[in-house]
C-alpha positions as a Markdown table, in Angstrom:
| # | Residue | x | y | z |
|---|---|---|---|---|
| 1 | Met | -43.5 | 62.6 | -1.1 |
| 2 | Lys | -44.8 | 63.3 | 2.4 |
| 3 | Thr | -43.4 | 66.5 | 4.0 |
| 4 | Asn | -45.7 | 66.9 | 6.9 |
| 5 | Cys | -43.1 | 66.3 | 9.6 |
| 6 | Ala | -41.3 | 68.0 | 12.5 |
| 7 | Ala | -38.4 | 68.8 | 10.2 |
| 8 | Cys | -40.8 | 70.6 | 7.7 |
| 9 | Pro | -41.7 | 74.0 | 9.3 |
| 10 | Gln | -44.9 | 75.6 | 8.3 |
| 11 | Thr | -44.2 | 79.2 | 9.5 |
| 12 | Glu | -41.4 | 81.7 | 9.0 |
| 13 | Ala | -40.5 | 81.6 | 12.7 |
| 14 | Glu | -40.1 | 77.8 | 12.6 |
| 15 | Leu | -38.1 | 78.0 | 9.4 |
| 16 | Arg | -35.7 | 80.6 | 10.9 |
| 17 | Val | -34.9 | 78.2 | 13.7 |
| 18 | His | -34.2 | 75.3 | 11.3 |
| 19 | Leu | -32.1 | 77.4 | 8.9 |
| 20 | Ala | -30.1 | 78.9 | 11.8 |
| 21 | Ala | -29.5 | 75.3 | 13.0 |
| 22 | Cys | -28.3 | 74.4 | 9.5 |
| 23 | Tyr | -25.7 | 77.2 | 9.6 |
| 24 | Arg | -24.4 | 75.9 | 12.9 |
| 25 | Leu | -24.2 | 72.3 | 11.7 |
| 26 | Val | -22.3 | 73.2 | 8.6 |
| 27 | Ala | -19.8 | 75.0 | 10.8 |
| 28 | His | -19.7 | 72.1 | 13.3 |
| 29 | Phe | -18.8 | 69.6 | 10.6 |
| 30 | Gly | -16.1 | 71.9 | 9.1 |
| 31 | Met | -17.7 | 72.9 | 5.9 |
| 32 | Asp | -17.9 | 76.7 | 6.4 |
| 33 | Asp | -15.7 | 79.4 | 5.0 |
| 34 | Leu | -15.4 | 82.3 | 7.4 |
| 35 | Ile | -18.2 | 84.9 | 6.5 |
| 36 | Tyr | -18.6 | 83.5 | 3.0 |
| 37 | Asn | -20.9 | 80.8 | 1.6 |
| 38 | His | -24.6 | 80.9 | 2.1 |
| 39 | Ile | -27.6 | 78.8 | 3.0 |
| 40 | Ser | -31.1 | 80.0 | 2.1 |
| 41 | Ala | -34.7 | 78.9 | 2.6 |
| 42 | Arg | -37.9 | 80.0 | 1.0 |
| 43 | Val | -40.4 | 81.5 | 3.4 |
| 44 | Pro | -43.6 | 79.4 | 3.3 |
| 45 | Gly | -46.3 | 80.8 | 1.1 |
| 46 | Ser | -44.2 | 83.5 | -0.5 |
| 47 | Glu | -41.4 | 84.3 | -3.0 |
| 48 | His | -39.2 | 85.7 | -0.2 |
| 49 | Phe | -36.2 | 83.8 | 1.1 |
| 50 | Leu | -34.0 | 83.9 | 4.2 |
| 51 | Ile | -30.2 | 84.2 | 4.0 |
| 52 | Asn | -27.3 | 85.0 | 6.3 |
| 53 | Pro | -26.3 | 88.6 | 6.9 |
| 54 | Tyr | -22.9 | 89.4 | 5.3 |
| 55 | Gly | -20.2 | 89.6 | 7.9 |
| 56 | Leu | -21.3 | 86.9 | 10.4 |
| 57 | Leu | -19.4 | 83.7 | 10.9 |
| 58 | Phe | -21.7 | 80.6 | 10.6 |
| 59 | Pro | -21.4 | 79.9 | 14.4 |
| 60 | Glu | -22.8 | 83.4 | 15.0 |
| 61 | Val | -25.9 | 83.1 | 12.9 |
| 62 | Thr | -29.2 | 83.0 | 14.8 |
| 63 | Ala | -32.8 | 82.7 | 13.8 |
| 64 | Ser | -33.4 | 86.4 | 14.3 |
| 65 | Ser | -30.3 | 87.6 | 12.4 |
| 66 | Leu | -31.3 | 86.0 | 9.1 |
| 67 | Val | -32.2 | 88.5 | 6.4 |
| 68 | Lys | -35.4 | 88.2 | 4.4 |
| 69 | Ile | -35.1 | 89.3 | 0.7 |
| 70 | Asp | -37.1 | 89.0 | -2.5 |
| 71 | Leu | -36.1 | 87.5 | -5.8 |
| 72 | Asp | -34.8 | 90.9 | -6.9 |
| 73 | Gly | -32.5 | 91.3 | -3.8 |
| 74 | Asn | -34.7 | 93.8 | -2.0 |
| 75 | Lys | -34.7 | 93.5 | 1.8 |
| 76 | Val | -38.2 | 92.8 | 3.0 |
| 77 | Asp | -37.6 | 93.5 | 6.7 |
| 78 | Asp | -36.3 | 96.7 | 8.3 |
| 79 | Thr | -32.7 | 95.8 | 8.9 |
| 80 | Asp | -29.2 | 97.4 | 8.4 |
| 81 | Ala | -27.8 | 93.9 | 7.6 |
| 82 | Glu | -26.3 | 93.4 | 4.1 |
| 83 | Val | -26.4 | 90.4 | 1.9 |
| 84 | Asn | -23.5 | 89.1 | -0.1 |
| 85 | Gln | -24.1 | 89.8 | -3.8 |
| 86 | Ala | -22.8 | 86.4 | -4.8 |
| 87 | Gly | -25.2 | 84.8 | -2.4 |
| 88 | Phe | -28.1 | 86.7 | -3.8 |
| 89 | Val | -27.2 | 85.8 | -7.4 |
| 90 | Ile | -26.8 | 82.1 | -6.7 |
| 91 | His | -29.7 | 81.6 | -4.4 |
| 92 | Ser | -32.3 | 83.8 | -6.1 |
| 93 | Ala | -31.6 | 81.8 | -9.3 |
| 94 | Ile | -32.4 | 78.5 | -7.7 |
| 95 | His | -35.4 | 79.6 | -5.7 |
| 96 | Ala | -36.9 | 81.3 | -8.8 |
| 97 | Gly | -36.1 | 78.4 | -11.2 |
| 98 | Arg | -36.8 | 75.4 | -8.9 |
| 99 | Pro | -40.2 | 75.6 | -7.2 |
| 100 | Asp | -39.3 | 72.5 | -5.1 |
| 101 | Ala | -36.1 | 74.2 | -3.8 |
| 102 | Leu | -37.1 | 75.2 | -0.3 |
| 103 | Cys | -33.5 | 75.1 | 0.9 |
| 104 | Val | -30.3 | 75.9 | -1.1 |
| 105 | Leu | -26.9 | 75.2 | 0.5 |
| 106 | His | -23.6 | 76.2 | -1.0 |
| 107 | Thr | -20.1 | 75.5 | 0.4 |
| 108 | His | -16.4 | 76.0 | -0.5 |
| 109 | Ser | -14.9 | 73.2 | 1.5 |
| 110 | Glu | -11.5 | 72.0 | 0.5 |
| 111 | Ala | -12.7 | 68.5 | -0.4 |
| 112 | Gly | -15.6 | 69.9 | -2.3 |
| 113 | Cys | -13.4 | 72.3 | -4.3 |
| 114 | Ala | -11.0 | 69.5 | -5.1 |
| 115 | Ile | -13.8 | 67.4 | -6.5 |
| 116 | Ala | -15.0 | 70.4 | -8.4 |
| 117 | Ala | -11.7 | 70.4 | -10.2 |
| 118 | Met | -11.9 | 66.8 | -11.3 |
| 119 | Pro | -13.4 | 66.0 | -14.8 |
| 120 | Asn | -16.1 | 63.6 | -13.6 |
| 121 | Gly | -16.6 | 64.8 | -10.0 |
| 122 | Leu | -17.4 | 62.0 | -7.5 |
| 123 | Ala | -16.5 | 58.5 | -8.5 |
| 124 | Pro | -18.5 | 55.5 | -7.0 |
| 125 | Leu | -15.7 | 54.7 | -4.6 |
| 126 | Ser | -17.8 | 54.5 | -1.5 |
| 127 | Gln | -21.4 | 54.0 | -0.4 |
| 128 | Phe | -21.5 | 57.7 | 0.4 |
| 129 | Ala | -21.0 | 58.5 | -3.2 |
| 130 | Met | -23.7 | 56.2 | -4.6 |
| 131 | Arg | -26.7 | 58.4 | -3.9 |
| 132 | Tyr | -25.2 | 61.1 | -6.3 |
| 133 | Leu | -25.1 | 58.9 | -9.3 |
| 134 | Gly | -27.4 | 60.4 | -11.9 |
| 135 | His | -28.3 | 63.3 | -9.6 |
| 136 | Thr | -25.3 | 65.5 | -10.0 |
| 137 | Ala | -24.9 | 68.4 | -12.5 |
| 138 | Phe | -21.9 | 70.6 | -13.4 |
| 139 | His | -21.6 | 74.4 | -13.9 |
| 140 | Asp | -18.5 | 75.9 | -15.5 |
| 141 | Tyr | -16.7 | 78.6 | -13.6 |
| 142 | Glu | -17.6 | 82.2 | -14.7 |
| 143 | Gly | -15.7 | 84.1 | -12.0 |
| 144 | Val | -17.2 | 85.3 | -8.7 |
| 145 | Ala | -20.9 | 85.1 | -9.1 |
| 146 | Leu | -21.7 | 88.8 | -9.1 |
| 147 | Asp | -23.4 | 89.0 | -12.5 |
| 148 | Thr | -27.2 | 88.4 | -12.4 |
| 149 | Gly | -26.9 | 87.1 | -16.0 |
| 150 | Glu | -25.3 | 83.9 | -14.6 |
| 151 | Arg | -28.6 | 83.0 | -12.9 |
| 152 | Glu | -30.2 | 81.5 | -16.1 |
| 153 | Arg | -27.2 | 79.3 | -16.7 |
| 154 | Leu | -27.1 | 78.1 | -13.1 |
| 155 | Val | -30.7 | 77.0 | -13.3 |
| 156 | Arg | -30.2 | 75.5 | -16.7 |
| 157 | Asp | -27.1 | 73.5 | -15.6 |
| 158 | Leu | -28.7 | 72.3 | -12.4 |
| 159 | Gly | -31.8 | 71.0 | -14.2 |
| 160 | Pro | -33.8 | 68.5 | -12.2 |
| 161 | His | -30.8 | 67.4 | -10.0 |
| 162 | His | -30.3 | 67.9 | -6.3 |
| 163 | Thr | -26.5 | 68.5 | -6.4 |
| 164 | Leu | -24.6 | 71.0 | -8.5 |
| 165 | Val | -20.8 | 70.9 | -8.8 |
| 166 | Leu | -19.6 | 74.5 | -9.4 |
| 167 | Arg | -16.4 | 74.0 | -11.3 |
| 168 | Asn | -13.3 | 75.4 | -9.6 |
| 169 | His | -15.6 | 76.9 | -7.0 |
| 170 | Gly | -17.6 | 74.6 | -4.7 |
| 171 | Ile | -20.7 | 72.5 | -4.2 |
| 172 | Leu | -24.4 | 73.4 | -4.1 |
| 173 | Thr | -27.3 | 71.1 | -2.9 |
| 174 | Val | -31.0 | 71.6 | -3.2 |
| 175 | Gly | -33.5 | 70.3 | -0.7 |
| 176 | Arg | -37.3 | 70.1 | -0.3 |
| 177 | Thr | -36.5 | 70.7 | 3.3 |
| 178 | Val | -33.6 | 72.2 | 5.3 |
| 179 | Pro | -32.6 | 68.7 | 6.6 |
| 180 | Glu | -32.5 | 67.3 | 3.1 |
| 181 | Ala | -30.2 | 70.0 | 1.7 |
| 182 | Phe | -27.9 | 69.5 | 4.7 |
| 183 | Ile | -27.8 | 65.7 | 4.6 |
| 184 | Leu | -27.0 | 65.9 | 0.8 |
| 185 | Met | -24.1 | 68.3 | 1.5 |
| 186 | His | -22.9 | 66.3 | 4.5 |
| 187 | Tyr | -22.6 | 63.1 | 2.6 |
| 188 | Phe | -21.2 | 64.7 | -0.5 |
| 189 | Glu | -18.4 | 66.0 | 1.7 |
| 190 | Lys | -17.8 | 62.6 | 3.2 |
| 191 | Ala | -17.7 | 61.0 | -0.2 |
| 192 | Ala | -15.3 | 63.7 | -1.4 |
| 193 | Arg | -13.0 | 63.1 | 1.5 |
| 194 | Val | -13.0 | 59.4 | 1.0 |
| 195 | Gln | -12.2 | 59.8 | -2.7 |
| 196 | Leu | -9.3 | 62.2 | -2.0 |
| 197 | Leu | -7.9 | 59.9 | 0.7 |
| 198 | Ala | -8.1 | 56.8 | -1.5 |
| 199 | Gln | -6.5 | 58.6 | -4.5 |
| 200 | Ser | -3.7 | 60.0 | -2.4 |
| 201 | Ala | -2.9 | 56.6 | -0.8 |
| 202 | Leu | -2.9 | 54.7 | -4.1 |
| 203 | Ala | 0.4 | 53.0 | -4.9 |
| 204 | Pro | 2.0 | 53.9 | -8.3 |
| 205 | Gly | 0.5 | 51.7 | -11.0 |
| 206 | Ala | -2.4 | 50.5 | -8.8 |
| 207 | Ser | -6.1 | 51.0 | -9.4 |
| 208 | Leu | -8.9 | 51.8 | -7.1 |
| 209 | Val | -11.6 | 49.1 | -6.5 |
| 210 | Leu | -14.9 | 50.1 | -8.1 |
| 211 | Pro | -18.1 | 48.1 | -7.6 |
| 212 | His | -19.8 | 46.7 | -10.7 |
| 213 | Pro | -21.9 | 49.4 | -12.4 |
| 214 | Glu | -25.1 | 47.4 | -11.8 |
| 215 | Val | -24.4 | 47.3 | -8.0 |
| 216 | Ser | -23.7 | 51.1 | -8.0 |
| 217 | Ala | -27.0 | 51.6 | -9.8 |
| 218 | Leu | -28.8 | 49.5 | -7.3 |
| 219 | Ala | -27.3 | 51.4 | -4.4 |
| 220 | Glu | -28.4 | 54.7 | -6.0 |
| 221 | Arg | -32.0 | 53.4 | -6.3 |
| 222 | Gln | -31.9 | 52.3 | -2.7 |
| 223 | Phe | -30.9 | 55.8 | -1.6 |
| 224 | Thr | -33.3 | 57.5 | -3.9 |
| 225 | Glu | -36.3 | 55.3 | -3.0 |
| 226 | Phe | -35.1 | 55.2 | 0.6 |
| 227 | Ala | -36.2 | 51.6 | 0.9 |
| 228 | Gly | -39.8 | 52.7 | 0.3 |
| 229 | Asp | -39.6 | 55.5 | 2.9 |
| 230 | Ile | -42.1 | 58.4 | 2.7 |
| 231 | Leu | -40.0 | 60.9 | 4.6 |
| 232 | Pro | -37.5 | 63.3 | 2.9 |
| 233 | Pro | -33.8 | 62.4 | 3.5 |
| 234 | Gly | -32.5 | 64.0 | 6.7 |
| 235 | Thr | -35.8 | 63.8 | 8.5 |
| 236 | Arg | -34.7 | 61.1 | 10.9 |
| 237 | Glu | -31.3 | 62.6 | 11.6 |
| 238 | Trp | -32.5 | 66.1 | 12.2 |
| 239 | Pro | -33.9 | 65.8 | 15.7 |
| 240 | Ala | -30.7 | 64.2 | 16.9 |
| 241 | Leu | -28.7 | 67.0 | 15.3 |
| 242 | Leu | -30.9 | 69.6 | 17.0 |
| 243 | Arg | -30.4 | 67.9 | 20.3 |
| 244 | Met | -26.7 | 68.2 | 19.8 |
| 245 | Leu | -27.1 | 71.9 | 19.2 |
| 246 | Glu | -29.3 | 72.2 | 22.3 |
| 247 | Arg | -26.5 | 70.8 | 24.4 |
| 248 | Thr | -23.6 | 72.8 | 22.8 |
| 249 | Gln | -24.9 | 76.1 | 21.3 |
| 250 | Pro | -28.6 | 76.6 | 22.1 |
| 251 | Asp | -28.4 | 80.3 | 21.2 |
| 252 | Tyr | -29.0 | 79.4 | 17.5 |
| 253 | Lys | -32.7 | 79.7 | 18.2 |
| 254 | Leu | -32.5 | 83.4 | 19.4 |
């Protein structure tokens, strides 16, 4: 798939700007969790990745504040900033185990956590949910992710998929670009909220309307193939999202 686009940075400096923007957008759309959760991105041409400094709210993250570490958790740059151990464990696992994972995004949103407690995760109740059919994996809860031994199981359970439901914990998406990881999380969140709303509004004894499985499968293929598109998901939306940040919080680039 073609990745030579404005949303696909070629340098660390460009990547820092896109990743900082992603932090701001996750907060803007209400998917952040105070100083917790993490979004990481692999530095082009290296095994290092960028992640948030432990202690900053997502709306405080800037391009220059991101911390560069290696797959063993060592800081590459001279900085006093610390990295959340759980963030290191989860993100180092995916970056090491999935060469295509340029960006890894993890949230604890209420809707995501609710779906993570349901046996089958998302149901094909909305068009939002269709793109996740056959592309979602599950990882059983093992406590706060502080043990590096969990990394092997995280990668094993994720497999080739782009979305991982962390049981009783939250959601993780993997993108070949920062925009792809963001758009996958954004629409998982919307699908989760629709499902919870529909289930809560259901009258006793009533059933939710589900499309025919063949139609759900068709919609999944349409999302996956993107109607023959050659750009990664999120590419078209990203410039508009950056323009919004330019108007409202341009300091993300600092």
